N, C-alpha and C positions, 0 to 999 in steps of 0.2 A: 504494500500500500504506500501511497505518497500522501502525506498529510497536507491539508490546505493551509492557507496563510493565517488561519485563526490560532494555529499552534506556534509557540515560540520557536521551536526547533524544526521548522518545516523545510529548511534548505539543506543541501548536502553537507555544508559546513556552516557553523554558526560562531559568531564572535559578538560579544556584548557591544552594542554601539557606544562609542565614546560619549561621555556626558560629564559636565563639570559637577564636582561634589561640593555641596555646601558645608558650612562649618559643622552642623549637627551630624551629617553623614560621616565626615572625617573624624569626628571626635567620639561619637557614640554609636558605631555600627551595630554592636550587639543589642543595644537598647532599642534600636529601630527594628531589628530583625526578630528577636525572640517573642515579643508580644503578638506580632502578626502570625508567626509560625504556630504558637500555642493556640491562637484563635482558630486557625484552620484545622488543627488536629482535633479540637473540641467539636467543631462543626462536622467534620468527617466522621468522628466517632459516633455522633448522634445519628447520622445518616446510615452508618454501618449497622448500628443496633436496630434500625428500622428496616433493614434489608434494602436500602436504596443507594448503596454505594457500590456501583459496578466498575468495570475496568476504565470506562471513559471518565467517570467521576474521579476515580483515582488518578488518572493521567492529568486531568484538568487541575486537581489540587496540587499535584506535583509541579505542574507548570507555574502555578501561583507561587510555590515556594521558591522556584528559580527566580521569579520576578522579585520576590522579597529580598533575595540575596543580592540581586543587581541593584535594587533600590538602596541597599545598605552599603553599596560601594564595590561589591565584588564584580569581577570580570570573568565571564564564563566563555570558554573556547571549546567547541565540540567539532571534531573532524571525523570523516568516514561514515556519517549518518546515511549517506546515499547507499552504502553497502547493505543497509537493513531493508531498503525498499525492494530489493530483488529476492528476499526470502519469502518462500511460498508455503512454509510449514513451520511448526514450532521448533525452536532451536535452543541451544544451551549457550548462554552468555557466561564467559569465564574471565574474571578480572581480579586485579589486586584490590585490597580493601584498606582505605586510609582514614576515613571518618564517617560520621553519620550522613554527611552531605549526599553521597552517592545514592543511598537508599531512598532519600527524599526526592532526588532529581531524575534518576534514571527512568522511572516510569513515563515521564513526559517525553523522553526521547524514544523509548522502545514501543510503547503501546500504540501510538498513532500509526506506526509503520508495520508492526508485527502482530498486532492483536493482543489478546489476553496474555498476561505474564504473571509470574510470581517469583518469590525469592526462596532460597534455602536460608533458614534463620535459626538462631539458637533459641532454645525454649524460653529464655528470659524475656525475649521480645514479645511473646504472646501472653506475658503476664504483667506487662506495664499497665498502669491505670490509663484508661482512655485509648492509648495507642493500640492496646491489644485488640480492640474491636476493629480497628482499621486493618491491622495485620491479618487477623483471622478471616476477615471478609475476602481476602485475596487468596485463600486456600494454600498457605505456604507449605513447604517441606520443612519439617521441624527436626532439629538434631539437638542432642543434649551436651555435646562437647565434653563428654566424660570418657567414653570408650570409642576409639576410632573405628573399631570393627562394627559396632552398633550404628555409628553415624554413616558408615559406608552402606550398610544394609538399608538404612532409612532412605538415603538419597537414591540408591538404585531402585528400590521398590516404589517409594512415594513419587520420586522423580519420573519414573516410567509411567505411572498412573496420570500424573499431571500432563506430561507430554501427549499421551494418548487422548486426553480430554481437551487438547487444544491449547494448553498453556506453554509458553516459553519459560525456561528456567534461568534465573540469574543466580550464579554461585560465586562466592569469594572463598577460594580453597586455602586460606591462611588460617593459622591457629587463632590469630587475633588481629585487630586493626594495627597498622604500623605505618609511620611516615617512611621508613626505609623498607625497600623491597628485598626480601631474602628468599631466593629460589629454593633453599633447603626447607623453608617453612611453607612452601607453596605446593600442596599435594595434587595428585592427579585424579581426584574424585570426580571432577566435572568431565574429564576426558573419559573416564570409565563409564559414566552415565551415557555419554554420547555414543561410545562404542557399543554399549549394550542395546541401545534403542535405535541407532542409525540416524539420530538427530544431528543436524549441522551444528558446528561449533562457531561462535563468534568471539574472537579475543577482544578484550576490553582493557585498555590502559587508562588509568586515571590519576590525577593529582588533585586532592581536595583538602589540603591542609589549611585552607582559608577558614574551615570550620574546625577549630582546634579542640583538643580534649579538655574537659573541665577538671577543676581541682576537687570539687565535691560531687558533681555529677559528670561521670566520664563522657557521656554522650553529648553534653551541652556546655562547651567551653566558649571562649571568646571568638567572635567573628573577626578575621584579620584580612581586610580587603586588599592589602598590599601583596598578598599571595594569590596569583592568578589561579583560577580553577580550570583544569584541563580534562577532557574526555576524548578518547580516540577509539574508534571501532574498526576492527580489521575485516578483511573479506571472509565470508563464511567458508568452512571446509568440512569435509566428513572425515571420520576416523577409520583407519585401516589397521587391522591386527590389534595388538595390545595398546597402541596409541603412544608409545614412547616418543616417537618423532613429533607427533602432534602436540604432546605436552610441552616439549622443548620449543616448539613453534610459538605457543602462547607465551612462554617465559621470555623468549627473545623479543616478542612484540612489546611486552610490557617494559623490559629493560631498555630497549632502544628509545621508546617514547619518553621514559623518565629521564634518560640521559639528555635528550633534546630539550626537555623542559627545565633543566637545571638553571 
Protein backbone atom coordinates (compact mmCIF):
# COMPACT_ATOMS: atom_id res chain seq x y z
CA UNK A 1 0.00 0.00 0.00
CA UNK A 2 1.04 3.62 -0.50
CA UNK A 3 -0.34 5.99 2.17
CA UNK A 4 -1.90 9.26 1.12
CA UNK A 5 -0.74 12.70 2.19
CA UNK A 6 -2.86 12.65 5.34
CA UNK A 7 -0.08 10.56 6.89
CA UNK A 8 3.11 12.20 8.13
CA UNK A 9 5.38 9.52 6.68
CA UNK A 10 3.71 9.18 3.28
CA UNK A 11 6.85 9.73 1.17
CA UNK A 12 9.65 7.24 0.45
CA UNK A 13 11.98 9.27 2.67
CA UNK A 14 10.97 11.71 5.37
CA UNK A 15 12.81 14.55 7.09
CA UNK A 16 11.27 16.90 9.62
CA UNK A 17 10.82 20.27 7.90
CA UNK A 18 13.11 22.95 9.34
CA UNK A 19 11.37 25.29 11.70
CA UNK A 20 12.61 27.90 14.19
CA UNK A 21 12.36 26.83 17.82
CA UNK A 22 11.01 29.35 20.29
CA UNK A 23 12.44 29.86 23.77
CA UNK A 24 9.94 27.49 25.42
CA UNK A 25 10.74 24.67 22.98
CA UNK A 26 14.49 25.12 23.40
CA UNK A 27 14.28 25.30 27.20
CA UNK A 28 11.56 22.82 28.18
CA UNK A 29 11.11 20.18 25.45
CA UNK A 30 10.12 17.47 27.94
CA UNK A 31 7.50 19.72 29.53
CA UNK A 32 5.99 20.29 26.10
CA UNK A 33 6.06 16.63 25.11
CA UNK A 34 5.01 14.49 28.06
CA UNK A 35 1.65 16.06 28.98
CA UNK A 36 0.49 15.66 25.38
CA UNK A 37 1.81 12.11 25.20
CA UNK A 38 0.10 11.15 28.46
CA UNK A 39 -3.12 12.68 27.19
CA UNK A 40 -3.08 10.59 24.04
CA UNK A 41 -2.28 7.40 25.99
CA UNK A 42 -5.27 8.03 28.26
CA UNK A 43 -7.55 8.66 25.29
CA UNK A 44 -6.33 5.58 23.43
CA UNK A 45 -6.65 3.46 26.58
CA UNK A 46 -10.29 4.48 26.85
CA UNK A 47 -10.93 3.61 23.20
CA UNK A 48 -9.16 0.27 23.64
CA UNK A 49 -11.31 -0.62 26.65
CA UNK A 50 -14.37 0.18 24.54
CA UNK A 51 -13.16 -2.02 21.69
CA UNK A 52 -12.78 0.99 19.37
CA UNK A 53 -9.00 1.06 18.98
CA UNK A 54 -8.15 -0.69 15.69
CA UNK A 55 -4.91 -0.60 13.70
CA UNK A 56 -5.79 2.65 11.95
CA UNK A 57 -6.56 4.39 15.25
CA UNK A 58 -3.26 3.00 16.57
CA UNK A 59 -1.33 4.33 13.59
CA UNK A 60 -3.03 7.73 13.80
CA UNK A 61 -2.18 8.09 17.48
CA UNK A 62 1.40 7.04 16.65
CA UNK A 63 1.48 9.78 14.01
CA UNK A 64 0.31 12.23 16.68
CA UNK A 65 3.18 11.22 18.99
CA UNK A 66 5.65 11.81 16.16
CA UNK A 67 4.11 15.27 15.73
CA UNK A 68 4.44 15.96 19.46
CA UNK A 69 8.13 15.05 19.27
CA UNK A 70 8.64 17.41 16.34
CA UNK A 71 6.74 20.19 18.12
CA UNK A 72 9.10 19.67 21.06
CA UNK A 73 12.09 20.33 18.81
CA UNK A 74 13.03 16.82 17.68
CA UNK A 75 14.02 16.15 14.07
CA UNK A 76 12.91 12.82 12.60
CA UNK A 77 14.61 11.28 9.57
CA UNK A 78 13.18 8.10 8.01
CA UNK A 79 14.62 6.45 4.91
CA UNK A 80 13.67 3.33 2.97
CA UNK A 81 9.95 3.72 3.63
CA UNK A 82 9.38 3.01 -0.04
CA UNK A 83 10.65 -0.53 0.54
CA UNK A 84 7.56 -1.23 2.62
CA UNK A 85 5.08 -0.33 -0.10
CA UNK A 86 6.16 -3.30 -2.21
CA UNK A 87 5.37 -5.82 0.56
CA UNK A 88 2.22 -7.81 -0.21
CA UNK A 89 2.06 -10.10 2.85
CA UNK A 90 2.80 -9.98 6.58
CA UNK A 91 6.50 -9.71 7.35
CA UNK A 92 8.95 -9.68 10.24
CA UNK A 93 10.60 -6.35 11.09
CA UNK A 94 13.89 -6.90 12.94
CA UNK A 95 15.72 -3.95 14.47
CA UNK A 96 17.85 -2.65 17.29
CA UNK A 97 16.16 -1.22 20.38
CA UNK A 98 17.30 2.07 21.85
CA UNK A 99 14.40 3.78 23.65
CA UNK A 100 10.63 3.95 24.08
CA UNK A 101 10.42 6.24 21.06
CA UNK A 102 10.46 3.52 18.41
CA UNK A 103 7.53 1.64 19.95
CA UNK A 104 5.43 4.81 19.84
CA UNK A 105 6.43 5.99 16.35
CA UNK A 106 6.95 2.83 14.25
CA UNK A 107 3.22 2.07 13.86
CA UNK A 108 2.70 5.33 11.95
CA UNK A 109 5.38 4.23 9.46
CA UNK A 110 4.44 0.55 9.13
CA UNK A 111 0.63 0.22 9.36
CA UNK A 112 -0.35 2.62 6.51
CA UNK A 113 1.88 0.60 4.15
CA UNK A 114 1.77 -2.96 5.47
CA UNK A 115 -1.58 -3.20 7.23
CA UNK A 116 -2.05 -4.64 10.68
CA UNK A 117 1.04 -5.18 12.83
CA UNK A 118 2.04 -5.97 16.37
CA UNK A 119 5.12 -6.19 18.57
CA UNK A 120 6.95 -8.85 20.51
CA UNK A 121 6.82 -7.35 24.02
CA UNK A 122 7.97 -8.20 27.50
CA UNK A 123 5.19 -9.10 29.91
CA UNK A 124 5.68 -5.92 31.95
CA UNK A 125 4.32 -3.80 29.09
CA UNK A 126 0.92 -5.48 29.27
CA UNK A 127 0.76 -4.77 33.00
CA UNK A 128 1.40 -0.99 32.88
CA UNK A 129 -1.60 1.06 34.03
CA UNK A 130 -3.55 2.51 31.08
CA UNK A 131 -0.92 1.57 28.47
CA UNK A 132 -1.70 -2.12 28.98
CA UNK A 133 -5.12 -1.65 27.36
CA UNK A 134 -3.50 -0.11 24.29
CA UNK A 135 -0.93 -2.86 24.01
CA UNK A 136 -3.37 -5.71 24.57
CA UNK A 137 -5.66 -4.33 21.87
CA UNK A 138 -2.85 -4.93 19.37
CA UNK A 139 -2.67 -8.68 20.13
CA UNK A 140 1.08 -8.71 20.92
CA UNK A 141 3.43 -11.65 21.21
CA UNK A 142 4.32 -11.75 24.92
CA UNK A 143 7.63 -13.01 26.34
CA UNK A 144 8.78 -13.19 29.95
CA UNK A 145 12.51 -12.46 29.43
CA UNK A 146 13.37 -15.10 32.04
CA UNK A 147 14.05 -18.29 30.10
CA UNK A 148 15.39 -17.84 26.54
CA UNK A 149 14.05 -21.26 25.51
CA UNK A 150 10.54 -20.33 26.64
CA UNK A 151 10.79 -16.98 24.85
CA UNK A 152 11.85 -18.69 21.63
CA UNK A 153 8.89 -21.08 21.86
CA UNK A 154 6.50 -18.17 22.51
CA UNK A 155 7.80 -16.17 19.55
CA UNK A 156 7.75 -19.12 17.16
CA UNK A 157 4.26 -20.25 18.15
CA UNK A 158 2.50 -16.94 18.81
CA UNK A 159 4.41 -15.21 16.02
CA UNK A 160 3.35 -17.84 13.49
CA UNK A 161 -0.26 -17.41 14.63
CA UNK A 162 -0.11 -13.62 14.24
CA UNK A 163 1.50 -13.83 10.80
CA UNK A 164 -1.14 -16.33 9.66
CA UNK A 165 -3.84 -13.94 10.92
CA UNK A 166 -2.43 -11.11 8.82
CA UNK A 167 -0.24 -9.30 11.36
CA UNK A 168 3.30 -8.20 10.60
CA UNK A 169 5.61 -8.68 13.59
CA UNK A 170 8.06 -6.11 14.97
CA UNK A 171 10.80 -7.66 17.08
CA UNK A 172 13.83 -6.19 18.87
CA UNK A 173 16.09 -9.20 19.54
CA UNK A 174 18.24 -7.52 22.21
CA UNK A 175 18.22 -8.46 25.86
CA UNK A 176 17.46 -4.85 26.78
CA UNK A 177 17.40 -1.37 25.29
CA UNK A 178 20.83 0.12 24.72
CA UNK A 179 22.39 3.20 23.14
CA UNK A 180 25.29 1.04 21.99
CA UNK A 181 24.62 -1.79 19.54
CA UNK A 182 26.30 -5.05 20.57
CA UNK A 183 25.91 -7.84 17.97
CA UNK A 184 26.67 -10.40 20.67
CA UNK A 185 23.47 -9.34 22.47
CA UNK A 186 21.41 -9.39 19.27
CA UNK A 187 19.96 -12.87 18.91
CA UNK A 188 18.48 -14.54 15.83
CA UNK A 189 14.98 -15.13 17.17
CA UNK A 190 13.37 -12.96 14.48
CA UNK A 191 15.23 -14.78 11.71
CA UNK A 192 14.11 -18.11 13.17
CA UNK A 193 10.48 -16.95 13.06
CA UNK A 194 10.84 -15.83 9.44
CA UNK A 195 12.57 -19.09 8.48
CA UNK A 196 9.81 -21.19 10.05
CA UNK A 197 6.93 -19.24 8.48
CA UNK A 198 8.42 -18.11 5.17
CA UNK A 199 7.61 -14.48 6.02
CA UNK A 200 9.82 -11.78 4.49
CA UNK A 201 12.30 -10.01 6.76
CA UNK A 202 12.70 -6.22 6.80
CA UNK A 203 15.82 -4.99 8.61
CA UNK A 204 15.33 -1.82 10.65
CA UNK A 205 18.11 0.42 11.94
CA UNK A 206 17.22 3.20 14.35
CA UNK A 207 18.75 5.85 16.53
CA UNK A 208 16.27 7.22 19.06
CA UNK A 209 18.39 8.50 21.94
CA UNK A 210 16.48 11.80 21.78
CA UNK A 211 14.06 10.03 24.14
CA UNK A 212 16.52 9.31 26.93
CA UNK A 213 16.07 6.89 29.86
CA UNK A 214 14.73 8.32 33.08
CA UNK A 215 16.22 8.27 36.56
CA UNK A 216 13.06 7.18 38.36
CA UNK A 217 11.03 5.83 35.43
CA UNK A 218 13.29 4.11 32.94
CA UNK A 219 10.84 4.50 30.06
CA UNK A 220 10.32 8.24 30.48
CA UNK A 221 13.47 10.34 30.60
CA UNK A 222 14.30 13.79 29.25
CA UNK A 223 13.58 14.62 25.61
CA UNK A 224 16.83 15.86 24.04
CA UNK A 225 16.08 17.51 20.66
CA UNK A 226 19.78 18.04 19.89
CA UNK A 227 19.95 14.31 19.12
CA UNK A 228 18.41 13.65 15.68
CA UNK A 229 16.03 10.69 15.42
CA UNK A 230 16.81 8.22 12.63
CA UNK A 231 14.94 5.26 11.12
CA UNK A 232 16.10 3.22 8.12
CA UNK A 233 14.21 0.33 6.50
CA UNK A 234 16.04 -2.16 4.31
CA UNK A 235 14.79 -4.13 1.36
CA UNK A 236 12.71 -7.19 2.33
CA UNK A 237 14.26 -10.61 1.86
CA UNK A 238 13.39 -14.22 2.62
CA UNK A 239 15.39 -16.65 4.75
CA UNK A 240 17.03 -19.76 3.33
CA UNK A 241 18.25 -22.63 5.47
CA UNK A 242 19.14 -21.86 9.07
CA UNK A 243 19.38 -18.14 8.39
CA UNK A 244 22.94 -17.49 9.59
CA UNK A 245 23.78 -15.33 6.59
CA UNK A 246 20.48 -13.47 6.85
CA UNK A 247 21.05 -12.75 10.53
CA UNK A 248 24.43 -11.23 9.71
CA UNK A 249 22.78 -9.22 6.94
CA UNK A 250 20.50 -7.57 9.50
CA UNK A 251 23.43 -6.96 11.87
CA UNK A 252 25.48 -5.31 9.10
CA UNK A 253 22.53 -3.15 8.06
CA UNK A 254 22.18 -1.80 11.60
CA UNK A 255 25.92 -1.33 12.13
CA UNK A 256 26.42 0.51 8.85
CA UNK A 257 23.59 2.94 9.51
CA UNK A 258 24.61 3.62 13.10
CA UNK A 259 28.14 4.37 11.88
CA UNK A 260 26.74 6.82 9.32
CA UNK A 261 24.62 8.56 11.96
CA UNK A 262 27.49 9.20 14.40
